C-alpha positions as CSV (number, residue, x, y, z in Angstrom):
1,G,-28.9,-25.4,43.5
2,A,-26.8,-22.8,45.2
3,A,-23.5,-24.7,44.7
4,P,-23.7,-25.1,40.9
5,E,-24.8,-21.5,40.5
6,A,-21.9,-20.3,42.7
7,A,-19.5,-22.5,40.7
8,A,-20.9,-21.0,37.4
9,A,-20.5,-17.5,38.8
10,K,-16.9,-18.3,39.8
11,L,-16.2,-19.7,36.4
12,Q,-17.8,-16.6,34.7
13,S,-15.8,-14.3,36.9
14,A,-12.6,-16.3,36.2
15,R,-13.3,-16.1,32.4
16,A,-13.9,-12.3,32.7
17,A,-10.7,-11.9,34.6
18,L,-8.9,-14.0,32.0
19,A,-10.4,-11.9,29.1
20,K,-9.5,-8.7,30.9
21,A,-5.9,-10.0,31.4
22,A,-5.8,-11.0,27.7
23,D,-7.1,-7.6,26.7
24,A,-4.5,-5.9,28.9
25,A,-1.8,-8.1,27.4
26,A,-2.9,-7.4,23.9
27,I,-3.1,-3.6,24.6
28,E,0.4,-3.8,26.2
29,E,1.7,-5.7,23.2
30,L,0.2,-3.1,20.9
31,C,1.7,-0.3,22.9
32,A,5.1,-2.1,22.9
33,G,4.8,-2.5,19.2
34,R,4.0,1.2,18.7
35,R,6.9,2.1,21.0
36,A,9.2,-0.1,19.1
37,Q,8.0,1.5,15.8
38,R,8.4,5.0,17.2
39,A,11.9,4.1,18.4
40,A,12.8,2.7,15.0
41,R,11.5,5.8,13.3
42,L,13.4,8.0,15.7
43,E,16.5,6.0,15.1
44,E,16.0,6.3,11.4
45,K,15.5,10.0,11.7
46,E,18.6,10.3,13.9
47,G,20.5,8.2,11.4
48,A,19.4,10.4,8.5
49,K,20.4,13.4,10.5
50,A,23.8,12.0,11.3
51,R,24.3,11.0,7.6
52,K,23.3,14.5,6.5
53,E,25.6,16.1,9.0
54,A,28.5,13.8,7.9
55,E,27.8,14.7,4.3
56,R,27.7,18.4,5.2
57,L,31.1,18.0,7.0
58,E,32.5,16.1,4.0
59,R,31.4,18.9,1.7
60,E,32.8,21.5,4.1
61,A,36.1,19.6,4.2
62,E,36.2,19.4,0.4
63,R,35.5,23.2,0.1
64,Q,38.3,23.9,2.6
65,K,40.7,21.6,0.8
66,A,40.0,23.4,-2.5
67,K,40.4,26.7,-0.8
68,D,43.7,25.7,0.7
69,E,44.9,24.4,-2.6
70,R,44.1,27.7,-4.3
71,E,45.8,29.6,-1.6
72,S,48.8,27.4,-1.8
73,A,49.0,27.8,-5.6
74,R,48.7,31.6,-5.2
75,L,51.5,31.7,-2.6
76,E,53.6,29.6,-5.0
77,R,52.9,32.0,-7.9
78,D,53.8,35.0,-5.6
79,K,57.0,33.3,-4.6
80,E,57.9,32.7,-8.2
81,K,57.1,36.3,-9.0
82,E,59.3,37.5,-6.1
83,A,62.1,35.2,-7.2
84,S,61.8,36.5,-10.8
85,K,61.8,40.1,-9.6
86,A,64.8,39.5,-7.4
87,L,66.7,37.9,-10.3
88,K,65.9,40.8,-12.6
89,E,67.0,43.2,-9.9
90,Q,70.3,41.3,-9.4
91,Q,70.9,41.3,-13.2
92,R,70.2,45.0,-13.3
93,Q,72.7,45.7,-10.5
94,E,75.2,43.5,-12.2
95,R,74.8,45.4,-15.5
96,E,75.1,48.7,-13.5
97,R,78.3,47.4,-11.8
98,Q,79.8,46.4,-15.1
99,L,78.9,49.7,-16.7
100,A,80.4,51.6,-13.8
101,E,83.6,49.4,-14.1
102,R,83.8,50.2,-17.8
103,E,83.3,53.9,-17.2
104,A,86.0,53.8,-14.4
105,E,88.3,52.0,-16.8
106,R,87.6,54.6,-19.5
107,D,88.2,57.4,-17.0
108,R,91.6,55.9,-16.0
109,R,92.8,55.9,-19.6
């Protein structure tokens, strides 16, 4: 009866090894699943981070654009003021010149 017992023991041992292998495979699968989940979460986080950063840069660009537009408008107003001042000064000098001419004319008479 040694042969059947040995065969049974071999079978038992094979089944145990198979179960162990199945357990190891299941554990590996579980770990792989967890790793995949973790990677997905990380990717999601990175994506959210990237989106936030993009939105921040977008807002920053908008702010800068508004600032540049205000500055540009201010420079435009300053230029107009300068032009207006220059024109007034020119008119004043013209009036003075005409006045001086009239006085000179009067003195000649």
